[in-house]
C-alpha positions as CSV (number, residue, x, y, z in Angstrom):
1,M,39.8,16.9,-33.8
2,A,38.1,19.9,-32.1
3,E,34.6,19.0,-33.0
4,G,33.2,15.5,-32.7
5,F,31.7,13.7,-35.7
6,E,28.1,12.4,-35.2
7,R,28.6,9.8,-38.0
8,H,31.3,7.8,-36.3
9,R,31.9,4.5,-38.1
10,Q,28.9,4.9,-40.4
11,P,29.1,2.9,-43.7
12,W,29.6,5.0,-46.8
13,T,26.5,5.4,-49.0
14,Q,26.6,5.1,-52.8
15,D,25.7,8.8,-53.0
16,E,28.7,9.8,-50.8
17,I,31.1,7.6,-52.8
18,Q,29.9,9.3,-56.1
19,K,30.3,12.7,-54.5
20,L,33.8,11.9,-53.3
21,H,34.8,10.8,-56.8
22,R,33.3,14.0,-58.3
23,L,35.0,16.3,-55.8
24,A,38.4,14.5,-56.1
25,A,38.2,14.7,-59.9
26,K,37.6,18.5,-59.6
27,G,40.9,18.7,-57.7
28,M,39.4,19.8,-54.4
29,A,41.5,19.6,-51.2
30,L,41.0,16.9,-48.6
31,K,39.7,19.3,-46.0
32,A,37.1,20.7,-48.4
33,I,36.0,17.3,-49.5
34,A,35.7,16.0,-45.9
35,K,33.6,19.1,-44.9
36,A,31.3,18.7,-48.0
37,L,30.7,15.0,-47.0
38,T,30.5,15.8,-43.3
39,R,33.1,13.1,-42.6
40,S,36.5,13.3,-41.0
41,E,39.6,14.0,-43.1
42,E,41.0,10.6,-42.0
43,S,37.9,8.7,-43.1
44,T,37.7,10.6,-46.4
45,K,41.4,9.9,-47.1
46,D,41.0,6.2,-46.3
47,R,38.0,5.8,-48.6
48,A,39.8,7.7,-51.4
49,K,42.8,5.4,-51.0
50,A,40.6,2.3,-51.1
51,D,39.0,3.5,-54.3
52,G,42.3,4.4,-55.9
53,L,41.6,8.2,-56.0
54,K,44.2,10.9,-55.8
55,I,43.3,13.9,-53.5
56,A,44.9,17.2,-54.4
57,K,47.4,18.6,-51.8
58,L,47.2,22.3,-51.1
59,R,50.5,24.1,-51.3
């Protein structure tokens, strides 16, 4: 992790969760979704897994 995240351990807002669901449904990659939400890839992946979402893997 080259850059530090300012939002370390912040709870997810309802807006962020909805945006995560929308972006995952569009088939965006984990890295792009994390950047759009200004959260780490790990945090985004964990939240998606908790919500039962599938995140597209880039090939």
